[in-house]
DRENDO-1510 file (C-alpha; in Angstrom, 1 decimal, always signed):
<recs>
REC; n; res; u; v; w
REC; 1; MET; +0.0; +0.0; +0.2 .
REC; 2; SER; +1.3; +3.5; -0.4 .
REC; 3; ILE; +2.1; +5.2; +1.9 .
REC; 4; ARG; +0.4; +7.8; +1.0 .
REC; 5; MET; -2.7; +6.0; +1.4 .
REC; 6; LYS; -1.9; +5.4; +5.1 .
REC; 7; ALA; -3.9; +7.5; +7.7 .
REC; 8; PRO; -1.7; +10.8; +8.3 .
REC; 9; ILE; +0.6; +10.9; +11.5 .
REC; 10; ARG; -0.4; +12.9; +14.3 .
REC; 11; TRP; +2.0; +16.0; +14.6 .
REC; 12; ALA; +2.6; +14.8; +17.8 .
REC; 13; THR; +4.5; +12.2; +16.8 .
REC; 14; VAL; +6.2; +14.4; +14.2 .
REC; 15; ALA; +7.1; +16.6; +17.3 .
REC; 16; ALA; +8.5; +13.5; +19.5 .
REC; 17; VAL; +10.4; +12.3; +16.1 .
REC; 18; PHE; +12.2; +15.0; +15.6 .
REC; 19; ALA; +12.8; +15.7; +19.1 .
REC; 20; ILE; +14.7; +11.9; +19.1 .
REC; 21; LEU; +16.7; +11.8; +15.9 .
REC; 22; LEU; +16.2; +15.1; +13.2 .
REC; 23; VAL; +16.0; +18.1; +15.1 .
REC; 24; PRO; +19.9; +18.3; +16.1 .
REC; 25; ALA; +21.3; +19.6; +12.8 .
REC; 26; LEU; +19.1; +22.5; +13.4 .
REC; 27; CYS; +20.7; +23.5; +16.8 .
REC; 28; ALA; +24.5; +22.4; +16.6 .
REC; 29; GLN; +26.1; +25.3; +17.2 .
REC; 30; ASP; +29.6; +26.0; +18.3 .
REC; 31; ALA; +29.0; +26.0; +21.9 .
REC; 32; GLN; +31.9; +24.5; +24.0 .
REC; 33; THR; +31.1; +22.0; +26.8 .
REC; 34; PRO; +31.7; +23.0; +30.4 .
REC; 35; ALA; +35.0; +21.1; +30.3 .
REC; 36; GLN; +35.8; +23.1; +27.4 .
REC; 37; GLN; +35.9; +20.9; +25.2 .
REC; 38; PRO; +34.8; +21.6; +21.4 .
REC; 39; ALA; +31.2; +20.2; +21.0 .
REC; 40; GLN; +30.9; +17.2; +18.6 .
REC; 41; PRO; +28.4; +17.3; +15.3 .
REC; 42; GLY; +25.4; +15.7; +16.4 .
REC; 43; ALA; +26.1; +15.6; +20.6 .
REC; 44; GLN; +23.7; +18.2; +22.5 .
REC; 45; GLN; +22.0; +19.3; +25.1 .
REC; 46; ARG; +18.3; +20.1; +26.2 .
REC; 47; GLY; +15.7; +21.0; +28.6 .
REC; 48; GLN; +14.8; +17.9; +30.9 .
REC; 49; ARG; +13.3; +17.6; +34.1 .
REC; 50; GLY; +14.2; +15.3; +37.2 .
REC; 51; GLN; +17.3; +13.4; +36.9 .
REC; 52; PHE; +17.8; +13.9; +33.3 .
REC; 53; ALA; +18.7; +17.4; +33.3 .
REC; 54; GLY; +21.7; +18.6; +32.6 .
REC; 55; MET; +22.9; +15.5; +30.8 .
REC; 56; GLN; +24.6; +15.7; +27.4 .
REC; 57; ARG; +22.9; +13.8; +24.4 .
REC; 58; VAL; +23.4; +12.2; +20.8 .
REC; 59; ASN; +20.8; +11.5; +18.3 .
REC; 60; GLY; +20.8; +9.3; +15.6 .
REC; 61; GLU; +19.6; +6.3; +13.4 .
REC; 62; VAL; +20.6; +3.3; +14.4 .
REC; 63; THR; +22.7; +1.5; +12.1 .
REC; 64; ALA; +24.4; -1.7; +13.8 .
REC; 65; VAL; +23.2; -3.6; +17.1 .
REC; 66; ASN; +25.9; -5.3; +18.5 .
REC; 67; GLY; +23.7; -6.6; +22.3 .
REC; 68; ALA; +23.9; -3.6; +24.8 .
REC; 69; THR; +25.9; -1.2; +22.4 .
REC; 70; TRP; +24.2; +0.2; +19.3 .
REC; 71; THR; +26.1; +2.1; +16.6 .
REC; 72; ILE; +24.3; +5.2; +15.5 .
REC; 73; LYS; +24.5; +8.0; +12.6 .
REC; 74; SER; +23.3; +11.6; +13.3 .
REC; 75; GLU; +22.0; +13.3; +10.6 .
REC; 76; ASP; +25.4; +15.6; +10.3 .
REC; 77; GLY; +27.2; +12.5; +9.3 .
REC; 78; ALA; +28.6; +11.8; +12.8 .
REC; 79; VAL; +29.0; +8.0; +14.4 .
REC; 80; TYR; +28.7; +7.1; +17.9 .
REC; 81; GLN; +28.5; +4.3; +20.0 .
REC; 82; VAL; +25.7; +3.8; +23.0 .
REC; 83; THR; +26.4; +1.6; +25.5 .
REC; 84; THR; +23.3; +0.7; +27.5 .
REC; 85; THR; +23.3; -1.0; +30.9 .
REC; 86; ASP; +20.7; -2.9; +33.4 .
REC; 87; ASN; +20.0; +0.5; +34.8 .
REC; 88; THR; +19.3; +2.3; +31.2 .
REC; 89; ARG; +15.8; +3.6; +30.8 .
REC; 90; ILE; +14.7; +2.9; +27.4 .
REC; 91; THR; +11.2; +3.9; +25.9 .
REC; 92; LYS; +9.8; +4.0; +22.7 .
REC; 93; GLY; +6.6; +5.4; +21.1 .
REC; 94; ARG; +4.5; +7.1; +23.7 .
REC; 95; GLY; +6.4; +6.1; +26.7 .
REC; 96; GLN; +6.8; +2.6; +26.8 .
REC; 97; THR; +9.6; +0.9; +28.2 .
REC; 98; ILE; +11.6; -1.5; +26.4 .
REC; 99; LYS; +14.8; -3.2; +26.5 .
REC; 100; ALA; +17.9; -2.8; +24.7 .
REC; 101; GLY; +17.3; -6.0; +22.3 .
REC; 102; ASP; +14.2; -4.4; +21.6 .
REC; 103; ILE; +16.3; -1.7; +19.6 .
REC; 104; LYS; +16.7; -2.5; +15.6 .
REC; 105; VAL; +18.9; -1.3; +12.8 .
REC; 106; GLY; +17.0; +1.9; +11.4 .
REC; 107; ASP; +15.2; +3.0; +14.6 .
REC; 108; GLY; +15.8; +6.2; +15.9 .
REC; 109; VAL; +17.3; +7.0; +19.4 .
REC; 110; MET; +18.1; +10.0; +21.6 .
REC; 111; ALA; +20.7; +8.8; +24.2 .
REC; 112; MET; +21.2; +11.0; +27.3 .
REC; 113; GLY; +24.1; +10.7; +29.8 .
REC; 114; ASN; +27.8; +11.0; +30.0 .
REC; 115; LEU; +29.5; +11.1; +26.5 .
REC; 116; ASP; +33.1; +10.3; +26.4 .
REC; 117; ALA; +33.4; +12.4; +23.5 .
REC; 118; PRO; +37.2; +11.4; +22.4 .
REC; 119; ASN; +35.8; +8.1; +21.7 .
REC; 120; LYS; +32.6; +9.4; +20.6 .
REC; 121; THR; +31.2; +6.9; +23.2 .
REC; 122; MET; +27.5; +7.9; +25.1 .
REC; 123; HIS; +27.4; +5.9; +28.3 .
REC; 124; ALA; +23.8; +6.5; +28.4 .
REC; 125; ALA; +21.4; +6.8; +31.2 .
REC; 126; MET; +17.8; +7.4; +29.2 .
REC; 127; VAL; +17.3; +6.5; +25.6 .
REC; 128; MET; +14.3; +7.9; +23.4 .
REC; 129; ALA; +13.3; +5.2; +20.4 .
REC; 130; THR; +10.8; +5.6; +17.8 .
REC; 131; ASP; +10.7; +2.4; +15.3 .
REC; 132; ALA; +12.1; +2.2; +11.7 .
REC; 133; ALA; +8.9; +2.4; +9.7 .
REC; 134; THR; +7.6; +5.5; +11.4 .
REC; 135; LEU; +11.1; +7.8; +11.2 .
REC; 136; LYS; +11.0; +5.9; +7.2 .
REC; 137; GLU; +7.7; +7.4; +7.1 .
REC; 138; LEU; +8.0; +11.0; +8.4 .
REC; 139; LYS; +11.3; +11.3; +6.2 .
REC; 140; GLU; +9.6; +10.6; +3.5 .
REC; 141; ASP; +6.8; +13.5; +4.7 .
REC; 142; LEU; +9.2; +16.1; +5.4 .
REC; 143; GLY; +8.2; +18.9; +2.8 .
REC; 144; LYS; +5.0; +17.3; +1.6 .
REC; 145; THR; +2.8; +17.0; +4.6 .
REC; 146; TYR; +4.7; +19.3; +7.3 .
REC; 147; ILE; +8.1; +21.5; +7.4 .
REC; 148; ILE; +10.9; +22.1; +9.7 .
REC; 149; GLY; +13.8; +24.0; +8.9 .
REC; 150; LYS; +16.3; +27.4; +9.3 .
REC; 151; VAL; +14.8; +30.5; +6.8 .
REC; 152; THR; +17.7; +31.2; +4.4 .
REC; 153; ALA; +15.3; +33.5; +2.4 .
REC; 154; ILE; +12.0; +35.7; +2.4 .
REC; 155; ASP; +10.1; +37.5; -0.2 .
REC; 156; VAL; +7.1; +39.3; +1.9 .
REC; 157; ASP; +6.0; +41.1; -1.5 .
REC; 158; ASN; +5.2; +37.4; -2.9 .
REC; 159; ALA; +4.7; +35.6; +0.7 .
REC; 160; LYS; +7.2; +33.0; -0.3 .
REC; 161; MET; +10.1; +31.6; +1.9 .
REC; 162; THR; +13.1; +29.5; +1.3 .
REC; 163; ILE; +13.8; +27.1; +4.1 .
REC; 164; GLU; +17.1; +25.1; +4.4 .
REC; 165; ARG; +15.7; +21.5; +5.6 .
REC; 166; GLN; +16.9; +19.5; +8.5 .
REC; 167; ASP; +17.9; +17.3; +6.0 .
REC; 168; LYS; +19.8; +19.9; +3.7 .
REC; 169; VAL; +17.2; +19.8; +0.9 .
REC; 170; SER; +16.5; +23.7; +0.3 .
REC; 171; GLN; +13.3; +23.9; +0.0 .
REC; 172; THR; +10.8; +27.3; -1.2 .
REC; 173; ILE; +7.5; +27.6; +0.5 .
REC; 174; GLY; +4.4; +29.5; +0.2 .
REC; 175; PHE; +1.5; +30.8; +2.2 .
REC; 176; ASP; -2.0; +32.3; +1.4 .
REC; 177; GLU; -5.0; +32.9; +3.5 .
REC; 178; THR; -5.1; +30.0; +5.6 .
REC; 179; THR; -2.0; +30.2; +7.0 .
REC; 180; SER; -1.1; +31.7; +10.3 .
REC; 181; PHE; +2.1; +32.8; +11.5 .
REC; 182; ARG; +3.2; +31.5; +15.8 .
REC; 183; ARG; +5.7; +32.3; +17.6 .
REC; 184; GLY; +6.8; +29.9; +19.7 .
REC; 185; ARG; +4.7; +27.0; +19.3 .
REC; 186; GLY; +4.7; +23.7; +18.2 .
REC; 187; ILE; +7.6; +21.5; +18.1 .
REC; 188; ILE; +10.0; +24.6; +18.6 .
REC; 189; GLY; +7.7; +25.9; +21.3 .
REC; 190; ALA; +9.2; +23.2; +23.2 .
REC; 191; GLY; +11.9; +24.5; +23.3 .
REC; 192; LEU; +13.8; +21.9; +21.2 .
REC; 193; PHE; +15.5; +24.8; +18.9 .
REC; 194; GLU; +17.5; +25.8; +21.9 .
REC; 195; PRO; +21.0; +26.0; +20.9 .
REC; 196; GLY; +23.8; +24.7; +23.2 .
REC; 197; ALA; +25.9; +21.8; +22.1 .
REC; 198; GLY; +27.7; +20.1; +24.8 .
REC; 199; ARG; +25.9; +23.0; +28.0 .
REC; 200; PRO; +24.1; +21.6; +30.3 .
REC; 201; ALA; +20.2; +21.8; +30.0 .
REC; 202; THR; +18.5; +24.6; +31.1 .
REC; 203; ALA; +14.8; +24.4; +33.0 .
REC; 204; THR; +12.0; +24.2; +31.3 .
REC; 205; PRO; +9.9; +27.7; +31.5 .
REC; 206; PRO; +6.8; +27.1; +34.2 .
REC; 207; PRO; +3.5; +26.3; +32.6 .
REC; 208; ALA; +2.2; +30.2; +32.6 .
REC; 209; ALA; +5.3; +31.7; +30.9 .
REC; 210; ALA; +5.0; +28.5; +28.6 .
REC; 211; ALA; +1.3; +29.4; +27.9 .
REC; 212; ALA; +2.0; +33.7; +27.6 .
REC; 213; ASN; +4.3; +32.3; +24.8 .
REC; 214; SER; +2.3; +29.9; +23.2 .
REC; 215; ASP; +0.0; +32.3; +21.7 .
REC; 216; ASP; +2.0; +35.0; +20.0 .
REC; 217; SER; +0.8; +35.6; +16.7 .
REC; 218; ILE; +2.5; +37.4; +14.3 .
REC; 219; THR; +3.1; +38.0; +10.4 .
REC; 220; LEU; +5.5; +37.3; +7.6 .
REC; 221; ALA; +7.3; +40.6; +8.1 .
REC; 222; ASP; +8.1; +39.7; +11.3 .
REC; 223; ILE; +10.0; +35.9; +10.1 .
REC; 224; LYS; +13.6; +37.0; +9.9 .
REC; 225; VAL; +16.4; +35.1; +8.1 .
REC; 226; GLY; +18.2; +32.3; +10.6 .
REC; 227; ASP; +14.8; +31.6; +12.5 .
REC; 228; ASN; +13.7; +28.4; +12.8 .
REC; 229; VAL; +10.6; +27.5; +11.7 .
REC; 230; SER; +7.9; +24.1; +11.4 .
REC; 231; GLY; +4.5; +23.7; +10.6 .
REC; 232; LYS; +1.8; +21.2; +9.1 .
REC; 233; GLY; +0.2; +21.4; +5.9 .
REC; 234; SER; -0.1; +20.3; +2.1 .
REC; 235; VAL; +0.9; +20.9; -1.4 .
REC; 236; LYS; -1.1; +23.0; -3.4 .
REC; 237; ASN; -0.1; +23.3; -7.4 .
REC; 238; GLY; +3.3; +22.2; -6.4 .
REC; 239; VAL; +4.1; +24.5; -3.7 .
REC; 240; PHE; +4.1; +23.3; +0.2 .
REC; 241; ILE; +1.3; +26.0; +2.0 .
REC; 242; PRO; +1.2; +25.5; +5.8 .
REC; 243; THR; -1.7; +26.0; +7.6 .
REC; 244; GLU; +0.2; +27.4; +10.8 .
REC; 245; LEU; +3.8; +28.4; +10.8 .
REC; 246; ASP; +5.2; +28.3; +14.3 .
REC; 247; VAL; +8.7; +30.5; +14.8 .
REC; 248; ALA; +11.5; +30.7; +17.2 .
REC; 249; THR; +14.7; +32.8; +17.0 .
REC; 250; PRO; +17.8; +30.8; +17.9 .
REC; 251; GLY; +18.9; +31.8; +21.1 .
REC; 252; GLN; +16.1; +33.0; +22.6 .
REC; 253; GLY; +14.1; +29.9; +24.2 .
REC; 254; GLN; +10.7; +29.2; +24.4 .
REC; 255; GLY; +8.6; +32.1; +22.9 .
REC; 256; GLY; +11.8; +32.9; +21.1 .
REC; 257; ARG; +10.5; +36.8; +21.0 .
REC; 258; ARG; +12.9; +39.2; +19.6 .
REC; 259; ASN; +14.5; +42.0; +21.7 .
REC; 260; GLY; +11.5; +41.7; +24.1 .
REC; 261; ALA; +8.9; +41.9; +21.6 .
REC; 262; GLY; +5.3; +41.3; +22.5 .
REC; 263; ARG; +2.5; +39.8; +20.8 .
REC; 264; THR; +1.6; +41.4; +17.7 .
REC; 265; PRO; -2.1; +40.7; +15.8 .
REC; 266; ALA; -2.2; +38.1; +13.0 .
REC; 267; THR; -2.8; +40.0; +9.8 .
REC; 268; ASN; -2.7; +38.5; +6.2 .
REC; 269; PRO; +0.6; +37.0; +4.6 .
REC; 270; GLY; +2.5; +40.1; +2.9 .
REC; 271; THR; +1.2; +42.8; +5.4 .
REC; 272; THR; +3.1; +44.4; +8.0 .
REC; 273; PRO; +1.6; +44.6; +11.4 .
REC; 274; PRO; +0.2; +47.8; +12.8 .
REC; 275; PRO; +1.9; +50.7; +14.4 .
REC; 276; GLN; +2.5; +50.0; +17.9 .
</recs>
């Protein structure tokens, strides 16, 4: 059966898989580790609650399995060994606990723990995984049913934008009267675009702050080259049109407001916001 005939994957699933595997290429920065060692490609941090806060992480697709040790390859081509023990917490899907032996070649994993950077080995305390079939489908749907990437060019007059997708493909997307723009929502609203490869994880914003950031309506004119964007939509006349585009400015965390800017009433693509 053609993949296009399957029921569409939920946006929450897209967010979860990009958290596990696909976001690192967008997040990678030149930041150093607390020990002042250069950050390794594909190894980074994100805010985590509880006992896993502050741990390093590596993300990638499993290319080989040797008992409780896996070889993974990140989207930027870096190769890591992930070692697990009986104490490693491994989950899949919606938090289902699994064993190391359940991980197969082709699965996507995000491993958190202590990174031996010189030997590119992660001693994992926690692993989040997604199955190979879901990962494959999401890769095929990128640019067709959803978009995620970094803005490289904006044509406000013609309501178009060029995105460097996570898979390094440059794609021009368009906007119409159905598109809305939000700052700090969806995948990027979860803090997944915060920079800081090798840095300790930052605290998760309190719920009230997250709620305040989540409804920041903006316009196409507010988006800048270098911003990270994500959104679901569909292809119309050969061009991907998002129904809602979520925007985050690198280094400004959840909500991603630029220079303390507040909320801007939503307008149609290509229009400028009203004077403040």
